[in-house]
N, C-alpha and C positions, 0 to 999 in steps of 0.2 A: 506434595509437590503442587505448585501452582498449575492451574489448568486454564489456558487461554480459551475464551469463548468465541473468538473470531480469528480470522487469518491474521498472522503477524508477518508482514513482509520483511524479508531480510534485506539488508543494505546490499545493493548491487555493486559488485566490484568491477572496476574497469577491466575490459577484456573477458568478462564472463560470458557464459553461454545462456543468454536469456535471463528472465526474472524468476527467482525462487521465492515461494511463500510456503508457510506451514500452517496446517489446521489440525485440531484434535481429530483423532481417528474415532469414527462412530462404529462400534462393533457390529451392529445390525446392518447398517447401510453400506459399510465398507467390507464386510466379510467376503463377499464374492470376489471383489477386486484383489484383496490381500491374499485370498486363497490361491488365486492364479499366480501370484508372485512367489509365495513361500513354498509352493509345491513344484515350481519350475526346476528342472535339473541344474540350472545355474545358481540356484539358491541352496545347494546341498548343505552348506555350512549352517543354514538356518535350522536344520534338523526337523523339518516338518514335511518332508517329501511325500510321506504317505498319509498326511492329514486329510480328513474329509472336511467339507465346508462347515459342518456343525462343530468340528474340533477347532477350527480357526475362530469361529465366532465365540465359542466358549473361552478360548485362550484370551482373546482381546476383551471380552467382558470381565474376565478375572483381572486383567491388567487395569482396566478402567476403574474397577472397584478397589484396587490396591492403593493404600495411602502413599506408597513410596515408589510407584512405577506408573508410567503413562506412555501413551503411544500417539503418534502423529502421522498424518499423510503429508508428504512433501509434494508440492506442485511446481511444475516447470512451465512457465508461460500459461498458468491456469489449469494445466492438465496433471492429474495424478501421475507421479513419476518415481517416488521413493517413500520408504517407510522409515520412521525413526522410533526407537524406544529409548526413553530416558528413565534412569532409575537412581535411587539412593544406594550406592554400593555398600554402605554399612548395614543395609537392611535386605538387599536383593542381590543375587548373583555372586557377590564377592564377600558377603558377610563372614567374618572370621578368617578370610583368606589373604588379607593384606593389611598393611598399616595405613589406615585412613588418615587423611589430612582434612582440616576444616575447608569447606568449599568444594569438596569432591563431588562430581556427578558422573554416573556411568551412562554409557551409550552403546546402542546397536543401530546399524543402519543397513538398509537393503535397497538397492536400485532395481526398479522394475525391469523385467526382461524385455528386450525389444528385438525386432528383426532388422532395424535400421540404426545401429549404434552410431553415436556421434563421438568423434575423437575428443578426449578430455572431459567428457560428460561426468564420469564417475568421480573424478577429482573435483570438478565443480560442485557436485553434490556433497561430498564430504566437507568441502570448504563451507558450503551453505549450512550444513548440519552444525559445524563447529561455531559458525557465526550465530546461529540460533541459540545454541547452548550458552555461549559467552554473552549473549544479550542480557542474561540474568546477571546482575552485578554481584550476586552472592557466589557465583561459580568461579572458582579460582583454578580448578584443574579438572580435566576430563580423563576418566580412566576407562580402559577397554580390556577385553580378554578374548582376543581372537584365537581360533584354533592354531596350534603350532604349525600345521601343514597349510594354512591359508596364506600363501606367500603374496597373493594379489592384494589382499586387504592390508597385510603388513607393509607393503610398499606404499600404499595410499596413506596409511597412518604416518609413516616416516615423512612423506612429502608435506604433511600439514603440521609436523612438529612433534609427533609422539616419539618417546624413547621407551625402549623395552626395559622393564625393571627386572623381571625374572620369569621363569616358567613356573606355572602353578598347575596343580591337579584339581580339576573340577569333576563332579560326578559324570558329566556327559562328554568331557574332552580334556586333553592336555592343552593348556592355553598359555599365551604369552601376555602376562600382565604388562600393560603399557600405559603411560600417562603423558599428558600434554598440558602444560600450564598455559595460561593466557599469553604470557610473554613468549613462550616457545612457538605458539601458534602464530602470533603476530610476526615474529622473526622469520618463520618459514613461508608465510604467505604475503608478506608486505602489508600487514594489517595497519601499521602505523602510517602508511602512505594513503589510506583511504580518506 
């Protein structure tokens, strides 16, 4: 997977909440930050609640070294605000569990916990994540596999154009395999009006 060496600003949509940019995650420098996010009770579906700092650094070093998986820190107005994992679903997470199509990319995202939530922020983040993924012209469809009980992320996915394909059993969870084409995303978010 391509690894950008510098921040890539996402196109700012009219009416969005500030500016979003994305930079590669540095496993050593970002481990403490990410540890606080993935171990927070609101990140229960991330399945790292009991992880130690060294565990988080080791996990993201492994991702950084993987040829089909990478991670990014998303910034909101220049401040770290969310985590993105991008992966090749034919090699990671969904290998052998679904019918891949050319141009598929897999994604996980996590919004940093905050004591001062901003209405609409998480939806703005997932929109920025999808903009980031679709900025690669080879990406035709984003696939995700949220936990079947994670109704909050399922609603966000639907809001940006994902459709549920079916339930699948993964080793760590029962998941709703869902997909969103570039066209579905643009129709759901007004992407053609940008």
